C-alpha positions as CSV (number, residue, x, y, z in Angstrom):
1,M,144.5,3.9,27.1
2,D,141.9,5.3,24.9
3,P,138.4,3.9,25.7
4,A,136.5,1.3,23.7
5,I,133.6,2.1,21.4
6,A,130.5,0.0,21.8
7,G,127.1,0.0,20.1
8,S,125.1,0.5,23.2
9,E,125.5,1.9,26.7
10,P,124.8,0.4,30.1
11,A,121.2,0.4,31.4
12,D,122.3,2.0,34.7
13,I,124.2,5.1,33.6
14,G,124.5,6.2,37.2
15,A,126.5,3.2,38.3
16,V,129.4,5.3,39.4
17,V,128.8,6.1,43.1
18,P,129.6,9.9,43.5
19,S,131.6,9.3,46.7
20,L,134.0,6.8,45.1
21,F,136.7,8.8,43.4
22,A,139.9,6.9,44.2
23,T,139.1,3.2,44.5
24,P,142.1,1.1,45.4
25,T,142.8,-2.3,43.8
26,T,141.8,-5.3,45.9
27,H,142.2,-9.0,45.2
28,D,138.9,-9.2,43.3
29,H,138.5,-5.7,41.9
30,I,140.5,-3.4,39.7
31,G,140.8,0.2,41.1
32,R,139.6,3.2,39.3
33,V,140.1,7.0,39.4
34,V,137.2,9.3,38.9
35,V,137.1,13.1,39.0
36,P,134.1,15.6,39.2
37,V,133.9,17.5,35.9
38,M,131.8,20.5,34.9
39,V,130.8,20.7,31.3
40,N,129.4,23.9,29.9
41,G,129.0,25.1,33.5
42,R,126.7,22.1,34.4
43,G,127.5,19.1,36.6
44,P,129.5,17.9,38.3
45,F,129.7,14.8,36.1
46,H,132.0,11.8,36.7
47,F,134.9,11.3,34.3
48,I,137.5,8.6,34.6
49,V,141.0,10.0,34.7
50,D,143.1,8.3,32.0
51,T,146.8,9.2,31.9
52,G,147.1,6.9,28.8
53,A,144.5,8.7,26.7
54,S,145.6,11.4,24.3
55,R,142.2,13.1,24.4
56,S,139.2,13.4,26.5
57,T,135.9,11.9,25.5
58,I,132.2,12.2,26.4
59,S,129.5,9.5,26.7
60,P,126.4,9.4,24.5
61,H,124.2,9.7,27.6
62,L,125.8,13.0,28.7
63,V,125.6,14.3,25.1
64,R,121.9,13.8,25.2
65,A,121.5,15.1,28.8
66,L,123.3,18.4,27.8
67,G,121.3,18.7,24.6
68,L,124.5,18.7,22.4
69,T,124.5,17.7,18.8
70,P,127.3,15.8,17.2
71,T,129.0,17.5,14.2
72,L,127.4,16.2,11.0
73,G,129.6,14.5,8.4
74,A,132.8,14.9,10.5
75,T,134.5,12.3,12.7
76,V,137.8,12.0,14.6
77,T,140.1,9.1,15.0
78,V,140.1,7.3,18.4
79,N,143.0,4.9,19.0
80,G,142.7,2.1,21.4
81,I,144.5,-1.1,22.4
82,T,143.4,-3.2,19.5
83,G,142.9,-0.7,16.7
84,A,141.6,2.7,15.5
85,A,138.0,3.8,14.8
86,Q,136.2,6.9,13.6
87,A,133.9,8.5,16.2
88,D,131.4,11.5,16.0
89,Y,132.3,14.4,18.2
90,V,130.7,17.4,19.9
91,V,132.2,20.8,20.7
92,V,131.8,22.0,24.3
93,D,132.3,25.6,25.4
94,S,134.1,24.6,28.6
95,L,135.3,21.6,30.6
96,Q,136.5,22.2,34.1
97,A,138.0,19.8,36.7
98,G,139.6,21.4,39.8
99,D,142.2,23.9,38.6
100,L,141.9,22.6,35.0
101,L,139.9,24.7,32.6
102,I,139.6,23.9,28.9
103,D,137.7,26.2,26.6
104,A,136.0,25.3,23.3
105,T,137.2,21.7,22.8
106,A,136.0,18.8,20.7
107,L,135.1,15.6,22.5
108,P,134.7,12.3,20.7
109,V,131.4,10.6,21.6
110,V,132.3,7.1,22.8
111,W,131.3,4.6,25.4
112,A,133.3,1.6,26.7
113,P,132.2,-1.2,29.1
114,V,135.1,-0.3,31.4
115,M,133.5,3.1,32.0
116,A,130.8,1.4,34.1
117,G,128.5,4.3,34.0
118,A,131.0,7.2,34.0
119,D,130.1,10.2,32.0
120,G,133.4,10.5,30.1
121,I,137.1,10.1,30.0
122,L,139.5,12.9,31.1
123,G,142.7,12.4,29.0
124,A,146.2,13.3,30.1
125,A,146.8,15.6,27.2
126,G,144.7,18.3,28.9
127,L,146.7,18.2,32.1
128,T,149.8,19.8,30.7
129,G,151.2,22.2,33.3
130,K,149.0,20.8,36.0
131,S,149.4,18.2,38.8
132,L,147.2,15.1,39.4
133,L,146.9,13.9,43.0
134,I,145.3,10.5,43.7
135,D,144.9,9.5,47.3
136,F,143.5,6.0,47.5
137,Q,143.6,5.8,51.3
138,R,141.6,9.1,51.7
139,N,139.4,8.6,48.6
140,R,140.5,11.9,47.0
141,V,141.3,13.0,43.5
142,E,142.5,16.5,42.8
143,I,143.8,18.4,39.8
144,A,145.9,21.3,41.1
145,H,148.7,23.7,40.1
146,H,151.3,21.9,42.2
147,I,152.0,19.0,44.6
148,D,152.5,20.2,48.2
149,S,155.8,19.7,49.9
150,F,154.4,17.4,52.6
151,L,153.1,14.9,50.0
152,R,156.4,15.1,48.1
153,G,158.3,14.4,51.3
154,Q,156.2,11.3,52.0
155,S,156.7,9.9,48.5
156,V,159.3,8.4,46.2
157,R,160.0,10.7,43.3
158,I,160.5,9.2,39.8
159,H,161.4,11.5,36.9
160,A,159.4,10.8,33.7
161,L,160.6,10.7,30.1
162,S,159.5,13.1,27.5
163,L,157.2,11.3,25.0
164,T,154.5,12.5,22.6
165,H,150.8,12.1,23.1
166,G,150.9,13.5,26.6
167,L,152.1,10.2,28.0
168,V,153.6,9.6,31.4
169,A,156.5,7.3,30.7
170,V,159.4,6.1,33.0
171,D,162.5,4.1,32.5
172,A,162.1,0.6,34.1
173,R,163.5,-2.9,34.1
174,V,161.6,-6.1,33.9
175,G,164.0,-8.6,35.3
176,R,167.2,-7.6,33.5
177,T,165.4,-6.2,30.5
178,R,165.2,-2.4,30.1
179,V,161.7,-1.1,29.1
180,T,159.8,2.0,28.6
181,A,156.8,1.9,31.0
182,I,153.7,4.0,30.6
183,I,151.8,5.0,33.7
184,D,148.2,4.4,32.6
185,T,145.4,5.1,35.1
186,G,142.8,4.1,32.4
187,A,144.2,0.6,31.9
188,E,142.6,-2.1,34.1
189,R,145.6,-4.6,33.6
190,T,149.3,-4.3,33.0
191,L,150.2,-5.0,29.4
192,G,153.4,-5.8,27.6
193,N,154.3,-5.7,23.9
194,L,155.7,-8.7,22.0
195,A,159.2,-7.2,22.0
196,L,159.1,-7.4,25.8
197,R,157.8,-10.9,25.7
198,D,160.5,-12.0,23.3
199,A,163.2,-10.3,25.3
200,L,162.1,-12.1,28.4
201,K,162.1,-15.4,26.4
202,M,158.6,-16.1,27.7
203,P,157.5,-19.8,27.0
204,Q,154.6,-18.8,24.7
205,S,155.0,-21.8,22.5
206,R,155.1,-24.5,25.3
207,G,151.5,-24.2,26.6
208,V,152.6,-22.6,29.9
209,V,150.8,-19.3,29.5
210,T,147.0,-18.5,29.6
211,I,145.4,-16.9,26.6
212,T,142.9,-14.1,27.1
213,S,140.8,-11.7,24.9
214,V,141.7,-8.0,24.9
215,Y,139.2,-5.4,23.9
216,G,139.9,-1.9,22.7
217,A,138.5,1.1,20.8
218,T,137.3,-0.9,17.8
219,R,135.3,-4.0,17.3
220,E,138.5,-6.0,16.8
221,V,139.5,-8.3,19.6
222,E,143.2,-9.2,20.1
223,L,144.5,-12.3,21.9
224,G,146.9,-11.8,24.8
225,E,149.2,-14.1,26.7
226,I,149.1,-13.9,30.5
227,A,152.3,-14.7,32.3
228,R,153.9,-13.8,35.6
229,A,156.6,-11.2,35.0
230,P,160.0,-11.0,36.7
231,P,160.2,-8.2,39.3
232,I,159.7,-4.8,37.8
233,T,162.1,-2.1,38.9
234,I,161.5,1.7,38.5
235,E,164.4,3.5,40.1
236,S,164.0,2.6,43.8
237,L,160.6,1.1,43.4
238,H,160.2,-2.7,43.1
239,I,157.0,-4.2,41.8
240,T,156.5,-7.9,42.4
241,D,154.1,-10.7,41.4
242,V,152.6,-9.0,38.4
243,A,150.6,-11.0,35.8
244,V,151.3,-9.2,32.5
245,V,149.2,-9.6,29.4
246,Y,151.5,-9.7,26.3
247,G,150.2,-9.0,22.8
248,D,150.6,-7.3,19.5
249,F,148.6,-4.4,20.6
250,H,147.8,-1.5,18.2
251,I,148.4,1.2,20.8
252,F,152.1,0.4,21.1
253,N,152.5,1.1,17.4
254,V,150.6,4.4,17.8
255,W,153.0,5.4,20.5
256,G,156.1,4.4,18.5
257,L,156.8,1.6,21.1
258,K,156.3,-1.5,19.0
259,E,159.9,-2.5,18.2
260,S,161.5,-2.1,21.7
261,P,160.4,-3.6,25.0
262,A,157.5,-1.6,26.5
263,L,155.0,-1.9,29.3
264,I,151.7,-0.3,30.2
265,I,151.4,-0.2,34.0
266,G,147.7,-0.5,34.8
267,M,145.5,-0.1,37.8
268,D,146.1,-3.7,39.0
269,V,149.4,-2.3,40.1
270,L,148.8,1.5,40.5
271,G,145.7,0.9,42.7
272,T,147.8,-0.9,45.4
273,V,149.7,2.2,46.5
274,A,148.6,4.8,49.1
275,S,148.8,7.7,46.8
276,L,150.0,8.5,43.2
277,S,150.7,12.0,42.1
278,I,151.9,13.3,38.8
279,D,153.5,16.7,38.2
280,F,153.0,17.1,34.4
281,K,154.8,20.4,34.3
282,N,158.1,19.1,35.8
283,K,157.6,15.5,34.6
284,D,157.8,14.0,38.0
285,V,155.8,11.0,39.5
286,Y,155.4,10.7,43.3
287,V,154.4,7.3,44.8
288,A,153.6,6.6,48.5
289,S,153.4,3.0,49.6
290,A,150.2,1.7,51.2
291,R,150.3,0.9,55.0
292,D,147.9,-0.7,57.4
293,A,146.7,0.7,60.7
294,R,149.9,-0.3,62.4
295,G,152.0,1.5,59.8
296,L,153.3,-1.7,58.3
297,P,153.6,-2.0,54.4
298,I,150.7,-3.7,52.6
299,V,152.1,-6.1,50.0
300,N,149.6,-7.8,47.8
301,G,150.0,-9.6,44.5
302,G,151.0,-7.1,41.9
303,S,151.9,-4.5,44.4
304,L,154.8,-2.2,45.2
305,S,157.2,-3.6,47.8
306,D,158.4,-1.5,50.7
307,S,162.1,-1.4,49.6
308,I,161.5,2.3,48.8
309,Q,164.2,4.9,49.3
310,K,162.9,8.4,49.7
311,K,164.4,10.9,47.3
């Protein structure tokens, strides 16, 4: 999910604690994924890893700290949940995170409240050919060439679909409805489009659902309908008790997913697992279930059940 643009930035730009890279989802907090990034050989700075963002971005604070100057008279389009906006950009000589090295790239200058002091967003588009490893139980995030065999053996493998924009998409079912589901580490909540709402015959007109405001990359605000979804199935994974926000969100149109049922699986669900790894080169997603000290599965609201068959 591309970040929101705001007119100001937080007073405490250092709000991201350096040691908190893989924060799991709890009952009162949405998890987040942060990776150390070197920009022009300086850093490390803290970037939120966003598998739903088509490009990486940089905060106004870091632009000033690095002495960078936005390109005059030129902007780039940043797409978000509720709309599109034009943003200034800077060109950096290098951006490095783990085994990922990007040379001479343009970064839109944006800031979003959800960044909570982070220095930028690391978009999935730059991870082509790499692997992303997120270990919530060990507080570790790594960008590497491959996923080791031990981790693969401890996880469920789900093969992803081939979509544009560098998205990680999987076949899923919500109840009996087949959907395209986007794995989005940059989304706080799980979102559904109107085609999914209508296919599920949600009672949106009978006052049963809760209305909420959804913010995106523009100043536009969209209304969303919160309703408890039927169980979500992704191959052998079963996700239960998920409150989905349904709406006519701009980003589904950008992705070509407006007309058919589609879902964005956010950190309210992803942050409940033990580990999440994505092999971008082979288009495989590996998920390991969270367990307590006794080795028993942890099942919270909006979490993955333990009816997992190893593949």
